[in-house]
HTML snippet that shows the backbone in 3Dmol.js (N, CA, C, O; Angstrom):
<script src="https://3Dmol.org/build/3Dmol-min.js"></script>
<div id="view" style="width:600px;height:400px;position:relative"></div>
<script>
const pdb = `
ATOM      1  N   MET A   1       1.077  -1.223  -0.307  1.00  0.00           N
ATOM      2  CA  MET A   1       0.202   0.129   0.191  1.00  0.00           C
ATOM      3  C   MET A   1       0.508   1.379   0.167  1.00  0.00           C
ATOM      4  O   MET A   1       1.020   1.766   1.217  1.00  0.00           O
ATOM      5  N   GLU A   2       0.370   2.259  -0.746  1.00  0.00           N
ATOM      6  CA  GLU A   2       1.344   3.632  -0.891  1.00  0.00           C
ATOM      7  C   GLU A   2       0.316   4.532  -0.710  1.00  0.00           C
ATOM      8  O   GLU A   2      -0.547   4.800  -1.545  1.00  0.00           O
ATOM      9  N   PRO A   3       0.460   5.142   0.750  1.00  0.00           N
ATOM     10  CA  PRO A   3      -0.606   6.658   0.969  1.00  0.00           C
ATOM     11  C   PRO A   3       0.083   7.466   0.678  1.00  0.00           C
ATOM     12  O   PRO A   3       1.285   7.415   0.940  1.00  0.00           O
ATOM     13  N   PHE A   4      -0.576   8.625  -0.059  1.00  0.00           N
ATOM     14  CA  PHE A   4       0.338  10.096  -0.106  1.00  0.00           C
ATOM     15  C   PHE A   4      -0.786  10.979  -0.108  1.00  0.00           C
ATOM     16  O   PHE A   4      -1.938  10.596  -0.315  1.00  0.00           O
ATOM     17  N   ILE A   5      -0.413  12.302   0.150  1.00  0.00           N
ATOM     18  CA  ILE A   5      -1.676  13.600  -0.103  1.00  0.00           C
ATOM     19  C   ILE A   5      -1.090  13.938  -1.559  1.00  0.00           C
ATOM     20  O   ILE A   5       0.086  13.686  -1.824  1.00  0.00           O
ATOM     21  N   VAL A   6      -1.951  14.513  -2.480  1.00  0.00           N
ATOM     22  CA  VAL A   6      -1.767  15.107  -3.780  1.00  0.00           C
ATOM     23  C   VAL A   6      -2.831  16.689  -3.914  1.00  0.00           C
ATOM     24  O   VAL A   6      -4.029  16.927  -3.761  1.00  0.00           O
ATOM     25  N   GLU A   7      -1.771  17.395  -4.228  1.00  0.00           N
ATOM     26  CA  GLU A   7      -2.433  18.714  -4.398  1.00  0.00           C
ATOM     27  C   GLU A   7      -3.004  18.862  -6.114  1.00  0.00           C
ATOM     28  O   GLU A   7      -2.275  18.953  -7.101  1.00  0.00           O
ATOM     29  N   MET A   8      -4.185  18.855  -6.094  1.00  0.00           N
ATOM     30  CA  MET A   8      -4.517  19.221  -7.697  1.00  0.00           C
ATOM     31  C   MET A   8      -4.730  20.313  -7.834  1.00  0.00           C
ATOM     32  O   MET A   8      -5.396  20.817  -6.929  1.00  0.00           O
ATOM     33  N   GLU A   9      -4.254  21.327  -9.111  1.00  0.00           N
ATOM     34  CA  GLU A   9      -4.275  22.509  -9.751  1.00  0.00           C
ATOM     35  C   GLU A   9      -5.439  22.703 -10.313  1.00  0.00           C
ATOM     36  O   GLU A   9      -5.726  21.741 -11.026  1.00  0.00           O
ATOM     37  N   MET A  10      -6.407  23.699 -10.306  1.00  0.00           N
ATOM     38  CA  MET A  10      -7.107  24.114 -11.138  1.00  0.00           C
ATOM     39  C   MET A  10      -6.955  24.224 -12.611  1.00  0.00           C
ATOM     40  O   MET A  10      -6.219  25.114 -13.037  1.00  0.00           O
ATOM     41  N   ARG A  11      -7.544  23.447 -13.421  1.00  0.00           N
ATOM     42  CA  ARG A  11      -7.115  23.414 -14.778  1.00  0.00           C
ATOM     43  C   ARG A  11      -8.144  23.209 -15.594  1.00  0.00           C
ATOM     44  O   ARG A  11      -9.179  22.747 -15.114  1.00  0.00           O
ATOM     45  N   GLU A  12      -8.049  23.549 -17.160  1.00  0.00           N
ATOM     46  CA  GLU A  12      -8.931  23.142 -18.169  1.00  0.00           C
ATOM     47  C   GLU A  12      -9.183  21.697 -18.126  1.00  0.00           C
ATOM     48  O   GLU A  12      -8.265  20.946 -17.796  1.00  0.00           O
ATOM     49  N   ALA A  13     -10.396  21.216 -18.443  1.00  0.00           N
ATOM     50  CA  ALA A  13     -10.666  20.112 -18.694  1.00  0.00           C
ATOM     51  C   ALA A  13      -9.718  19.233 -19.859  1.00  0.00           C
ATOM     52  O   ALA A  13      -9.343  18.078 -19.656  1.00  0.00           O
ATOM     53  N   SER A  14      -9.518  19.744 -20.675  1.00  0.00           N
ATOM     54  CA  SER A  14      -8.787  18.998 -21.980  1.00  0.00           C
ATOM     55  C   SER A  14      -7.140  19.063 -21.564  1.00  0.00           C
ATOM     56  O   SER A  14      -6.289  18.761 -22.402  1.00  0.00           O
ATOM     57  N   ASP A  15      -6.788  19.470 -20.238  1.00  0.00           N
ATOM     58  CA  ASP A  15      -5.363  19.091 -19.566  1.00  0.00           C
ATOM     59  C   ASP A  15      -5.329  18.224 -18.822  1.00  0.00           C
ATOM     60  O   ASP A  15      -4.279  18.046 -18.205  1.00  0.00           O
ATOM     61  N   ILE A  16      -6.231  17.530 -18.640  1.00  0.00           N
ATOM     62  CA  ILE A  16      -6.128  16.496 -17.512  1.00  0.00           C
ATOM     63  C   ILE A  16      -5.036  15.528 -18.080  1.00  0.00           C
ATOM     64  O   ILE A  16      -4.958  15.337 -19.294  1.00  0.00           O
ATOM     65  N   VAL A  17      -4.267  14.972 -17.266  1.00  0.00           N
ATOM     66  CA  VAL A  17      -3.514  13.761 -17.700  1.00  0.00           C
ATOM     67  C   VAL A  17      -4.090  12.402 -17.216  1.00  0.00           C
ATOM     68  O   VAL A  17      -4.346  12.319 -16.015  1.00  0.00           O
ATOM     69  N   PHE A  18      -4.302  11.431 -17.936  1.00  0.00           N
ATOM     70  CA  PHE A  18      -4.884  10.447 -17.549  1.00  0.00           C
ATOM     71  C   PHE A  18      -3.710   9.247 -17.436  1.00  0.00           C
ATOM     72  O   PHE A  18      -2.754   9.181 -18.209  1.00  0.00           O
ATOM     73  N   ASN A  19      -3.957   8.314 -16.335  1.00  0.00           N
ATOM     74  CA  ASN A  19      -3.134   7.491 -15.898  1.00  0.00           C
ATOM     75  C   ASN A  19      -4.000   6.219 -15.704  1.00  0.00           C
ATOM     76  O   ASN A  19      -5.224   6.257 -15.576  1.00  0.00           O
ATOM     77  N   ASN A  20      -3.115   4.882 -15.693  1.00  0.00           N
ATOM     78  CA  ASN A  20      -3.724   3.555 -15.498  1.00  0.00           C
ATOM     79  C   ASN A  20      -2.509   2.532 -15.224  1.00  0.00           C
ATOM     80  O   ASN A  20      -1.508   2.361 -15.920  1.00  0.00           O
ATOM     81  N   HIS A  21      -2.827   1.973 -14.162  1.00  0.00           N
ATOM     82  CA  HIS A  21      -1.463   1.234 -13.690  1.00  0.00           C
ATOM     83  C   HIS A  21      -2.559   0.072 -13.034  1.00  0.00           C
ATOM     84  O   HIS A  21      -3.784   0.186 -13.029  1.00  0.00           O
ATOM     85  N   ARG A  22      -1.699  -1.160 -12.443  1.00  0.00           N
ATOM     86  CA  ARG A  22      -2.275  -2.175 -12.037  1.00  0.00           C
ATOM     87  C   ARG A  22      -2.423  -2.046 -10.422  1.00  0.00           C
ATOM     88  O   ARG A  22      -1.653  -1.722  -9.518  1.00  0.00           O
ATOM     89  N   GLY A  23      -3.734  -2.442 -10.492  1.00  0.00           N
ATOM     90  CA  GLY A  23      -3.849  -2.037  -8.842  1.00  0.00           C
ATOM     91  C   GLY A  23      -5.283  -1.857  -8.494  1.00  0.00           C
ATOM     92  O   GLY A  23      -6.195  -2.325  -9.175  1.00  0.00           O
ATOM     93  N   GLU A  24      -5.490  -0.990  -7.143  1.00  0.00           N
ATOM     94  CA  GLU A  24      -6.658  -0.471  -6.947  1.00  0.00           C
ATOM     95  C   GLU A  24      -6.315   0.816  -5.970  1.00  0.00           C
ATOM     96  O   GLU A  24      -5.368   1.003  -5.206  1.00  0.00           O
ATOM     97  N   GLU A  25      -7.380   1.570  -6.276  1.00  0.00           N
ATOM     98  CA  GLU A  25      -6.694   3.105  -5.888  1.00  0.00           C
ATOM     99  C   GLU A  25      -7.927   3.626  -4.670  1.00  0.00           C
ATOM    100  O   GLU A  25      -9.111   3.356  -4.869  1.00  0.00           O
ATOM    101  N   PHE A  26      -7.577   4.227  -3.686  1.00  0.00           N
ATOM    102  CA  PHE A  26      -8.630   4.795  -2.724  1.00  0.00           C
ATOM    103  C   PHE A  26      -8.469   6.487  -2.490  1.00  0.00           C
ATOM    104  O   PHE A  26      -7.589   7.127  -1.914  1.00  0.00           O
ATOM    105  N   LEU A  27      -9.642   6.896  -3.156  1.00  0.00           N
ATOM    106  CA  LEU A  27      -9.312   8.523  -3.214  1.00  0.00           C
ATOM    107  C   LEU A  27      -9.856   9.507  -1.860  1.00  0.00           C
ATOM    108  O   LEU A  27     -11.055   9.233  -1.815  1.00  0.00           O
ATOM    109  N   TYR A  28      -9.698  10.067  -1.237  1.00  0.00           N
ATOM    110  CA  TYR A  28     -10.472  10.976  -0.270  1.00  0.00           C
ATOM    111  C   TYR A  28     -10.138  12.300  -0.325  1.00  0.00           C
ATOM    112  O   TYR A  28      -9.031  12.666   0.069  1.00  0.00           O
ATOM    113  N   VAL A  29     -11.269  13.378  -0.935  1.00  0.00           N
ATOM    114  CA  VAL A  29     -11.016  14.493  -0.623  1.00  0.00           C
ATOM    115  C   VAL A  29     -10.934  15.191   0.513  1.00  0.00           C
ATOM    116  O   VAL A  29     -11.939  15.272   1.219  1.00  0.00           O
ATOM    117  N   LEU A  30     -10.001  15.677   0.811  1.00  0.00           N
ATOM    118  CA  LEU A  30      -9.347  16.528   2.334  1.00  0.00           C
ATOM    119  C   LEU A  30      -9.906  17.931   1.860  1.00  0.00           C
ATOM    120  O   LEU A  30     -10.677  18.235   2.771  1.00  0.00           O
ATOM    121  N   HIS A  31      -9.928  18.813   1.049  1.00  0.00           N
ATOM    122  CA  HIS A  31      -9.952  20.107   0.835  1.00  0.00           C
ATOM    123  C   HIS A  31     -10.532  20.163  -0.408  1.00  0.00           C
ATOM    124  O   HIS A  31     -10.288  19.177  -1.104  1.00  0.00           O
ATOM    125  N   GLY A  32     -11.364  21.181  -1.005  1.00  0.00           N
ATOM    126  CA  GLY A  32     -11.660  22.049  -2.181  1.00  0.00           C
ATOM    127  C   GLY A  32     -12.381  20.951  -3.131  1.00  0.00           C
ATOM    128  O   GLY A  32     -12.330  19.774  -2.775  1.00  0.00           O
ATOM    129  N   ARG A  33     -12.945  21.246  -4.136  1.00  0.00           N
ATOM    130  CA  ARG A  33     -13.631  20.429  -5.381  1.00  0.00           C
ATOM    131  C   ARG A  33     -12.723  19.759  -6.445  1.00  0.00           C
ATOM    132  O   ARG A  33     -11.674  20.329  -6.744  1.00  0.00           O
ATOM    133  N   LEU A  34     -13.102  18.427  -7.114  1.00  0.00           N
ATOM    134  CA  LEU A  34     -12.291  18.343  -7.885  1.00  0.00           C
ATOM    135  C   LEU A  34     -13.575  17.648  -8.916  1.00  0.00           C
ATOM    136  O   LEU A  34     -14.673  17.258  -8.520  1.00  0.00           O
ATOM    137  N   GLU A  35     -13.062  17.634 -10.315  1.00  0.00           N
ATOM    138  CA  GLU A  35     -13.830  16.574 -11.333  1.00  0.00           C
ATOM    139  C   GLU A  35     -12.513  15.263 -11.672  1.00  0.00           C
ATOM    140  O   GLU A  35     -11.330  15.394 -11.989  1.00  0.00           O
ATOM    141  N   PHE A  36     -13.130  14.365 -11.499  1.00  0.00           N
ATOM    142  CA  PHE A  36     -12.682  12.762 -11.338  1.00  0.00           C
ATOM    143  C   PHE A  36     -13.483  12.086 -12.744  1.00  0.00           C
ATOM    144  O   PHE A  36     -14.665  11.826 -12.968  1.00  0.00           O
ATOM    145  N   CYS A  37     -12.304  11.955 -13.504  1.00  0.00           N
ATOM    146  CA  CYS A  37     -12.765  11.092 -14.788  1.00  0.00           C
ATOM    147  C   CYS A  37     -12.067  10.078 -14.856  1.00  0.00           C
ATOM    148  O   CYS A  37     -10.840  10.061 -14.767  1.00  0.00           O
ATOM    149  N   TYR A  38     -13.037   8.811 -15.079  1.00  0.00           N
ATOM    150  CA  TYR A  38     -12.773   7.322 -14.770  1.00  0.00           C
ATOM    151  C   TYR A  38     -13.305   6.874 -16.203  1.00  0.00           C
ATOM    152  O   TYR A  38     -14.414   7.305 -16.520  1.00  0.00           O
ATOM    153  N   GLY A  39     -12.759   6.211 -16.928  1.00  0.00           N
ATOM    154  CA  GLY A  39     -12.942   5.915 -18.244  1.00  0.00           C
ATOM    155  C   GLY A  39     -13.753   6.885 -19.216  1.00  0.00           C
ATOM    156  O   GLY A  39     -13.320   7.899 -19.764  1.00  0.00           O
ATOM    157  N   GLU A  40     -14.876   6.405 -19.290  1.00  0.00           N
ATOM    158  CA  GLU A  40     -15.780   7.586 -19.861  1.00  0.00           C
ATOM    159  C   GLU A  40     -16.820   8.248 -19.017  1.00  0.00           C
ATOM    160  O   GLU A  40     -17.813   8.857 -19.416  1.00  0.00           O
ATOM    161  N   GLU A  41     -16.436   8.032 -17.778  1.00  0.00           N
ATOM    162  CA  GLU A  41     -17.403   8.399 -16.526  1.00  0.00           C
ATOM    163  C   GLU A  41     -16.746   9.915 -15.992  1.00  0.00           C
ATOM    164  O   GLU A  41     -15.544  10.138 -16.143  1.00  0.00           O
ATOM    165  N   THR A  42     -17.525  10.771 -15.453  1.00  0.00           N
ATOM    166  CA  THR A  42     -16.735  12.306 -14.741  1.00  0.00           C
ATOM    167  C   THR A  42     -17.848  12.488 -13.536  1.00  0.00           C
ATOM    168  O   THR A  42     -19.065  12.641 -13.634  1.00  0.00           O
ATOM    169  N   VAL A  43     -17.197  12.434 -12.628  1.00  0.00           N
ATOM    170  CA  VAL A  43     -18.119  12.809 -11.205  1.00  0.00           C
ATOM    171  C   VAL A  43     -17.373  14.147 -10.586  1.00  0.00           C
ATOM    172  O   VAL A  43     -16.162  14.272 -10.767  1.00  0.00           O
ATOM    173  N   ILE A  44     -18.002  14.991  -9.965  1.00  0.00           N
ATOM    174  CA  ILE A  44     -17.289  16.411  -9.269  1.00  0.00           C
ATOM    175  C   ILE A  44     -17.401  15.380  -7.782  1.00  0.00           C
ATOM    176  O   ILE A  44     -18.194  14.468  -7.549  1.00  0.00           O
ATOM    177  N   LEU A  45     -16.661  15.745  -7.217  1.00  0.00           N
ATOM    178  CA  LEU A  45     -16.389  14.948  -5.578  1.00  0.00           C
ATOM    179  C   LEU A  45     -15.980  16.427  -4.974  1.00  0.00           C
ATOM    180  O   LEU A  45     -15.410  17.328  -5.590  1.00  0.00           O
ATOM    181  N   GLU A  46     -16.341  16.433  -3.860  1.00  0.00           N
ATOM    182  CA  GLU A  46     -16.284  17.792  -2.717  1.00  0.00           C
ATOM    183  C   GLU A  46     -15.512  17.251  -1.261  1.00  0.00           C
ATOM    184  O   GLU A  46     -15.560  16.021  -1.249  1.00  0.00           O
ATOM    185  N   GLU A  47     -15.128  17.553  -0.581  1.00  0.00           N
ATOM    186  CA  GLU A  47     -14.415  17.742   0.774  1.00  0.00           C
ATOM    187  C   GLU A  47     -15.777  16.763   1.263  1.00  0.00           C
ATOM    188  O   GLU A  47     -16.995  16.902   1.154  1.00  0.00           O
ATOM    189  N   GLY A  48     -14.802  15.610   1.913  1.00  0.00           N
ATOM    190  CA  GLY A  48     -15.482  14.320   2.779  1.00  0.00           C
ATOM    191  C   GLY A  48     -15.920  13.146   1.756  1.00  0.00           C
ATOM    192  O   GLY A  48     -16.368  12.098   2.221  1.00  0.00           O
ATOM    193  N   ASP A  49     -15.820  13.284   0.702  1.00  0.00           N
ATOM    194  CA  ASP A  49     -16.205  12.257  -0.389  1.00  0.00           C
ATOM    195  C   ASP A  49     -15.006  11.341  -0.970  1.00  0.00           C
ATOM    196  O   ASP A  49     -13.918  11.870  -1.200  1.00  0.00           O
ATOM    197  N   SER A  50     -15.159  10.325  -1.144  1.00  0.00           N
ATOM    198  CA  SER A  50     -14.406   9.283  -1.476  1.00  0.00           C
ATOM    199  C   SER A  50     -14.605   8.653  -2.812  1.00  0.00           C
ATOM    200  O   SER A  50     -15.686   8.908  -3.342  1.00  0.00           O
ATOM    201  N   LEU A  51     -13.720   7.824  -3.512  1.00  0.00           N
ATOM    202  CA  LEU A  51     -13.930   6.626  -4.312  1.00  0.00           C
ATOM    203  C   LEU A  51     -12.966   5.667  -4.227  1.00  0.00           C
ATOM    204  O   LEU A  51     -11.841   5.858  -3.764  1.00  0.00           O
ATOM    205  N   TYR A  52     -13.455   4.459  -4.741  1.00  0.00           N
ATOM    206  CA  TYR A  52     -12.433   3.196  -4.608  1.00  0.00           C
ATOM    207  C   TYR A  52     -12.615   2.872  -5.999  1.00  0.00           C
ATOM    208  O   TYR A  52     -13.771   2.708  -6.390  1.00  0.00           O
ATOM    209  N   PHE A  53     -11.655   2.754  -6.812  1.00  0.00           N
ATOM    210  CA  PHE A  53     -11.841   2.016  -8.238  1.00  0.00           C
ATOM    211  C   PHE A  53     -10.372   0.961  -8.489  1.00  0.00           C
ATOM    212  O   PHE A  53      -9.371   0.854  -7.781  1.00  0.00           O
ATOM    213  N   ASP A  54     -10.690   0.357  -9.633  1.00  0.00           N
ATOM    214  CA  ASP A  54      -9.721  -0.498 -10.234  1.00  0.00           C
ATOM    215  C   ASP A  54      -8.767   0.440 -10.851  1.00  0.00           C
ATOM    216  O   ASP A  54      -9.348   1.150 -11.671  1.00  0.00           O
ATOM    217  N   SER A  55      -7.515   0.695 -10.750  1.00  0.00           N
ATOM    218  CA  SER A  55      -6.548   1.819 -11.262  1.00  0.00           C
ATOM    219  C   SER A  55      -6.147   1.349 -12.509  1.00  0.00           C
ATOM    220  O   SER A  55      -5.391   2.082 -13.146  1.00  0.00           O
ATOM    221  N   ILE A  56      -6.496   0.256 -13.011  1.00  0.00           N
ATOM    222  CA  ILE A  56      -6.091  -0.312 -14.628  1.00  0.00           C
ATOM    223  C   ILE A  56      -6.863   0.735 -15.504  1.00  0.00           C
ATOM    224  O   ILE A  56      -6.297   1.361 -16.401  1.00  0.00           O
ATOM    225  N   VAL A  57      -7.940   0.861 -15.252  1.00  0.00           N
ATOM    226  CA  VAL A  57      -8.858   1.747 -16.412  1.00  0.00           C
ATOM    227  C   VAL A  57      -8.275   3.208 -16.186  1.00  0.00           C
ATOM    228  O   VAL A  57      -8.281   3.745 -15.079  1.00  0.00           O
ATOM    229  N   PRO A  58      -7.764   3.811 -17.354  1.00  0.00           N
ATOM    230  CA  PRO A  58      -7.686   5.131 -17.343  1.00  0.00           C
ATOM    231  C   PRO A  58      -8.117   6.239 -16.159  1.00  0.00           C
ATOM    232  O   PRO A  58      -9.335   6.417 -16.172  1.00  0.00           O
ATOM    233  N   HIS A  59      -7.573   6.854 -15.362  1.00  0.00           N
ATOM    234  CA  HIS A  59      -8.245   7.879 -14.730  1.00  0.00           C
ATOM    235  C   HIS A  59      -7.388   9.061 -14.656  1.00  0.00           C
ATOM    236  O   HIS A  59      -6.184   9.062 -14.911  1.00  0.00           O
ATOM    237  N   GLY A  60      -8.203  10.233 -14.230  1.00  0.00           N
ATOM    238  CA  GLY A  60      -7.277  11.630 -14.130  1.00  0.00           C
ATOM    239  C   GLY A  60      -8.510  12.442 -13.323  1.00  0.00           C
ATOM    240  O   GLY A  60      -9.669  12.082 -13.118  1.00  0.00           O
ATOM    241  N   TYR A  61      -7.726  13.827 -12.898  1.00  0.00           N
ATOM    242  CA  TYR A  61      -8.712  14.668 -12.226  1.00  0.00           C
ATOM    243  C   TYR A  61      -8.000  16.097 -12.586  1.00  0.00           C
ATOM    244  O   TYR A  61      -7.117  16.375 -13.398  1.00  0.00           O
ATOM    245  N   ARG A  62      -8.757  16.906 -11.634  1.00  0.00           N
ATOM    246  CA  ARG A  62      -8.622  18.172 -11.856  1.00  0.00           C
ATOM    247  C   ARG A  62      -9.482  19.192 -10.759  1.00  0.00           C
ATOM    248  O   ARG A  62     -10.701  19.262 -10.600  1.00  0.00           O
ATOM    249  N   GLY A  63      -8.547  19.843 -10.168  1.00  0.00           N
ATOM    250  CA  GLY A  63      -9.245  20.931  -9.149  1.00  0.00           C
ATOM    251  C   GLY A  63     -10.026  21.878  -9.923  1.00  0.00           C
ATOM    252  O   GLY A  63      -9.694  22.426 -10.974  1.00  0.00           O
ATOM    253  N   LEU A  64     -11.315  22.024  -9.145  1.00  0.00           N
ATOM    254  CA  LEU A  64     -12.283  23.318  -9.716  1.00  0.00           C
ATOM    255  C   LEU A  64     -12.417  24.017  -8.620  1.00  0.00           C
ATOM    256  O   LEU A  64     -12.453  23.534  -7.488  1.00  0.00           O
ATOM    257  N   GLU A  65     -12.505  25.284  -8.926  1.00  0.00           N
ATOM    258  CA  GLU A  65     -12.695  26.522  -7.976  1.00  0.00           C
ATOM    259  C   GLU A  65     -11.642  26.673  -7.505  1.00  0.00           C
ATOM    260  O   GLU A  65     -11.690  27.246  -6.417  1.00  0.00           O
ATOM    261  N   GLY A  66     -10.346  26.319  -7.961  1.00  0.00           N
ATOM    262  CA  GLY A  66      -8.981  26.523  -6.850  1.00  0.00           C
ATOM    263  C   GLY A  66      -8.594  25.099  -6.525  1.00  0.00           C
ATOM    264  O   GLY A  66      -9.388  24.158  -6.530  1.00  0.00           O
ATOM    265  N   PRO A  67      -7.054  25.004  -6.185  1.00  0.00           N
ATOM    266  CA  PRO A  67      -6.558  23.638  -5.809  1.00  0.00           C
ATOM    267  C   PRO A  67      -7.737  22.863  -4.879  1.00  0.00           C
ATOM    268  O   PRO A  67      -8.690  23.244  -4.199  1.00  0.00           O
ATOM    269  N   ALA A  68      -7.215  21.733  -5.184  1.00  0.00           N
ATOM    270  CA  ALA A  68      -8.191  20.871  -4.221  1.00  0.00           C
ATOM    271  C   ALA A  68      -7.061  19.702  -3.932  1.00  0.00           C
ATOM    272  O   ALA A  68      -6.262  19.277  -4.766  1.00  0.00           O
ATOM    273  N   LYS A  69      -7.201  19.207  -2.323  1.00  0.00           N
ATOM    274  CA  LYS A  69      -5.815  18.253  -1.852  1.00  0.00           C
ATOM    275  C   LYS A  69      -6.696  17.102  -1.094  1.00  0.00           C
ATOM    276  O   LYS A  69      -7.607  17.288  -0.286  1.00  0.00           O
ATOM    277  N   THR A  70      -6.141  15.779  -1.609  1.00  0.00           N
ATOM    278  CA  THR A  70      -6.736  14.509  -1.424  1.00  0.00           C
ATOM    279  C   THR A  70      -5.738  13.643  -0.842  1.00  0.00           C
ATOM    280  O   THR A  70      -4.538  13.881  -0.973  1.00  0.00           O
ATOM    281  N   LEU A  71      -6.243  12.511  -0.119  1.00  0.00           N
ATOM    282  CA  LEU A  71      -5.516  11.403   0.394  1.00  0.00           C
ATOM    283  C   LEU A  71      -5.408  10.186  -0.812  1.00  0.00           C
ATOM    284  O   LEU A  71      -6.499   9.991  -1.347  1.00  0.00           O
ATOM    285  N   VAL A  72      -4.540   9.522  -1.221  1.00  0.00           N
ATOM    286  CA  VAL A  72      -4.829   8.543  -2.216  1.00  0.00           C
ATOM    287  C   VAL A  72      -3.635   7.559  -1.666  1.00  0.00           C
ATOM    288  O   VAL A  72      -2.445   7.704  -1.385  1.00  0.00           O
ATOM    289  N   VAL A  73      -4.644   6.413  -1.660  1.00  0.00           N
ATOM    290  CA  VAL A  73      -4.067   4.907  -1.106  1.00  0.00           C
ATOM    291  C   VAL A  73      -4.048   4.044  -2.346  1.00  0.00           C
ATOM    292  O   VAL A  73      -5.060   3.605  -2.893  1.00  0.00           O
ATOM    293  N   ILE A  74      -2.722   3.827  -2.763  1.00  0.00           N
ATOM    294  CA  ILE A  74      -2.731   2.963  -3.898  1.00  0.00           C
ATOM    295  C   ILE A  74      -2.522   1.702  -3.536  1.00  0.00           C
ATOM    296  O   ILE A  74      -1.614   1.697  -2.705  1.00  0.00           O
ATOM    297  N   TYR A  75      -2.991   0.424  -3.791  1.00  0.00           N
ATOM    298  CA  TYR A  75      -2.503  -1.084  -3.408  1.00  0.00           C
ATOM    299  C   TYR A  75      -2.465  -1.807  -4.640  1.00  0.00           C
ATOM    300  O   TYR A  75      -3.418  -2.031  -5.387  1.00  0.00           O
ATOM    301  N   ARG A  76      -1.058  -2.212  -4.805  1.00  0.00           N
ATOM    302  CA  ARG A  76      -0.522  -3.169  -6.206  1.00  0.00           C
ATOM    303  C   ARG A  76      -0.282  -4.463  -5.708  1.00  0.00           C
ATOM    304  O   ARG A  76       0.651  -4.707  -4.944  1.00  0.00           O
ATOM    305  N   PRO A  77      -0.997  -5.207  -6.065  1.00  0.00           N
ATOM    306  CA  PRO A  77      -0.770  -6.584  -5.325  1.00  0.00           C
ATOM    307  C   PRO A  77       0.388  -7.363  -6.008  1.00  0.00           C
ATOM    308  O   PRO A  77       0.393  -7.256  -7.235  1.00  0.00           O
ATOM    309  N   GLN A  78       1.280  -8.057  -5.512  1.00  0.00           N
ATOM    310  CA  GLN A  78       2.168  -8.830  -5.813  1.00  0.00           C
ATOM    311  C   GLN A  78       2.323  -9.691  -6.849  1.00  0.00           C
ATOM    312  O   GLN A  78       3.338 -10.382  -6.932  1.00  0.00           O
TER     313      GLN A  78
END
`;
const viewer = $3Dmol.createViewer("view");
viewer.addModel(pdb, "pdb");
viewer.setStyle({}, {cartoon: {color: "spectrum"}});
viewer.zoomTo();
viewer.render();
</script>
């Protein structure tokens, strides 16, 4: 398991960088609002919201209305 804090800057939707990697990911919004894109889906997350997802699917995010801070935990099976 790899836990870390990520600050996401506000940016244009066209500037979202997508990642994908083996494993699972948990994301918890500590501060701000963000747009989360997962495959073809998009959701808006606010402070206190969380997600758990298969990180092999391309995913990316951006801060909305200013920077957002999240706790991200990645689990990569051996």
